[in-house]
Every structure is written in C-alpha cells, then in structure tokens.
C-alpha positions as CSV (number, residue, x, y, z in Angstrom):
1,M,33.4,-121.2,198.8
2,K,36.8,-119.4,198.6
3,I,37.5,-121.1,195.5
4,M,34.2,-119.9,193.7
5,F,35.1,-116.6,194.9
6,I,38.6,-116.6,193.6
7,V,37.5,-118.0,190.2
8,S,34.0,-115.4,190.0
9,A,36.7,-112.3,190.7
10,L,39.2,-113.6,187.9
11,M,36.3,-114.0,185.7
12,I,34.8,-110.3,186.4
13,M,38.6,-109.2,185.8
14,L,39.3,-111.1,182.4
15,F,36.5,-110.9,180.6
16,W,34.2,-108.1,182.0
17,L,36.2,-105.3,183.7
18,P,38.1,-104.5,180.4
19,S,35.0,-103.3,178.4
20,F,33.9,-100.3,180.7
21,S,34.2,-97.3,178.9
22,S,34.7,-95.2,182.1
23,E,38.0,-94.0,182.4
24,N,37.4,-93.8,186.1
25,I,37.0,-97.5,185.9
26,K,40.3,-99.5,185.1
27,V,41.5,-103.5,185.2
28,D,44.7,-103.7,188.2
29,S,48.1,-103.9,186.7
30,P,51.1,-104.3,188.6
31,S,52.4,-100.8,188.1
32,Q,49.1,-99.1,188.6
33,K,48.4,-101.3,192.0
34,N,49.5,-98.4,194.3
35,S,47.9,-95.5,192.5
36,L,44.3,-96.7,193.0
37,A,41.7,-97.4,195.1
38,L,40.3,-101.0,195.8
39,V,36.2,-101.2,195.5
40,Y,34.7,-104.0,196.6
41,I,30.8,-104.1,196.4
42,Y,29.0,-107.1,196.9
43,R,25.2,-108.6,196.9
44,P,24.7,-112.0,198.9
45,N,22.8,-114.4,197.6
46,K,19.4,-114.4,199.2
47,I,16.0,-115.8,198.6
48,I,14.1,-112.4,198.7
49,C,13.9,-110.9,195.8
50,F,16.3,-113.0,194.1
51,G,15.1,-112.3,190.5
52,C,15.5,-108.3,191.4
53,A,18.2,-106.3,190.0
54,Y,18.8,-102.9,190.3
55,N,21.6,-100.4,188.7
56,L,24.9,-99.5,189.9
57,K,26.2,-96.3,188.8
58,I,29.4,-94.8,189.6
59,N,30.0,-91.1,189.1
60,E,26.4,-91.2,187.5
61,K,27.6,-93.4,184.7
62,K,26.1,-97.2,184.5
63,V,28.6,-99.8,185.7
64,T,26.3,-102.9,186.1
65,K,23.0,-104.4,187.5
66,T,23.2,-105.6,191.2
67,K,21.9,-108.9,191.1
68,N,22.0,-111.5,193.7
69,G,25.3,-112.9,194.1
70,V,27.1,-110.3,192.3
71,H,30.7,-109.3,193.8
72,L,32.7,-106.7,191.7
73,I,36.2,-105.7,192.3
74,L,37.6,-102.5,190.7
75,N,40.4,-100.3,191.2
76,L,39.2,-96.5,190.8
77,K,41.1,-93.3,190.6
78,P,41.6,-91.7,193.9
79,G,39.2,-88.8,194.6
80,K,35.4,-87.6,195.0
81,T,33.5,-90.5,193.9
82,S,29.7,-91.1,194.1
83,F,27.9,-95.2,194.4
84,M,24.1,-95.1,193.4
85,V,21.5,-98.0,193.6
86,E,18.2,-96.8,192.6
87,D,17.6,-93.7,195.0
88,K,20.4,-94.4,197.7
89,T,23.7,-92.7,197.0
90,I,26.8,-93.1,198.8
91,E,29.5,-90.1,198.0
92,T,33.5,-91.1,199.2
93,N,36.3,-89.5,199.0
94,L,38.7,-92.5,197.5
95,E,42.4,-92.3,198.8
96,L,45.4,-93.9,197.3
97,G,45.9,-97.7,197.7
98,K,43.1,-97.9,200.5
99,K,40.1,-100.7,200.2
100,Y,36.1,-99.6,200.3
101,Y,33.8,-102.9,200.8
102,F,29.7,-101.8,199.9
103,L,27.1,-104.1,200.9
104,S,24.2,-104.0,198.0
105,F,20.7,-105.5,199.7
106,I,16.8,-105.7,200.0
107,V,14.9,-104.2,202.5
108,R,11.6,-106.0,202.6
109,N,8.1,-105.0,204.5
110,I,4.8,-106.1,203.9
111,L,3.9,-104.1,200.5
112,L,7.4,-103.2,199.1
113,R,10.9,-104.7,198.5
114,K,13.4,-101.8,197.8
115,P,17.3,-101.9,197.4
116,D,19.6,-100.0,199.6
117,F,23.2,-99.8,199.7
118,V,26.2,-99.1,202.6
119,E,29.6,-99.0,203.2
120,V,30.6,-102.0,205.6
121,T,33.8,-103.2,207.1
122,E,36.1,-105.7,206.0
123,S,35.5,-107.9,208.8
124,T,31.7,-108.0,207.7
125,V,32.7,-108.8,204.4
126,K,34.9,-111.6,205.3
127,Q,32.2,-112.9,208.0
128,E,29.5,-112.9,205.5
129,L,31.4,-114.4,202.6
130,E,33.6,-116.9,204.5
131,I,36.8,-115.8,203.3
C-alpha cells in the first residue's frame, strides 16, 4: 500500500502537476519548499459511487475531478485559499510551511448521493491510508 501511494504521488508530481496553468499551484522544488504550504487532498477507494467524479476547484479555478482513489499533493502559496467540491466550500488561510489535509467523500441516503469535503487531521489520513 505504501509503495502504491509513493508511486502515485511521484506520477502526479512528474506528469500531471506541471501542466496546471494556475499560478497558485506549484510543483515542489528544494528552493521553494519552505515558502509554500503542503496541501494533501484525497478520496478513498469505496464501492459507493465508485464511478462518480466531482470537480475540485481552488480559488474558483478547476484543478481536477475527485474520482475514487484520487490522492493529490499540492504545494500552494500561503494566503487565503478556497477549496470547493460541488457546492461545498472550505476557506482557509494557508500558512508558510504548514500541512493541510482534506478528505473528499460521498454522503449517501436513500435517494441521493452527494459529495462532501472536509478538513481532517494528519493522524486520520495516516490511519485511513495506512501510511
């Protein structure tokens, strides 16, 4: 599981993140490491709504779709930042060198399946993903 996570993170950083046009999203480099905030966004693999994908927006710019099993590691500039999945928005003031963790998941009741998005702790992430 750890190897799969590391390989996924490297693939994202090497091939996918450099293609973003947003100036707020940057790929980590040694000289920038201490001047950015680390943001980790994930949606665990679940059977419920496994084929559903929802837009993730950062500061009102579409970044990607949160699909089943997606793990994103982003280095963002400090400052007020909004994260949005469908109609759920979380605004936070990113601080230099700090880590932030967000969980995207599906809430299900009898008739509906809708996305939710919450900030979680590092221990929750480690426990859920067995890091």
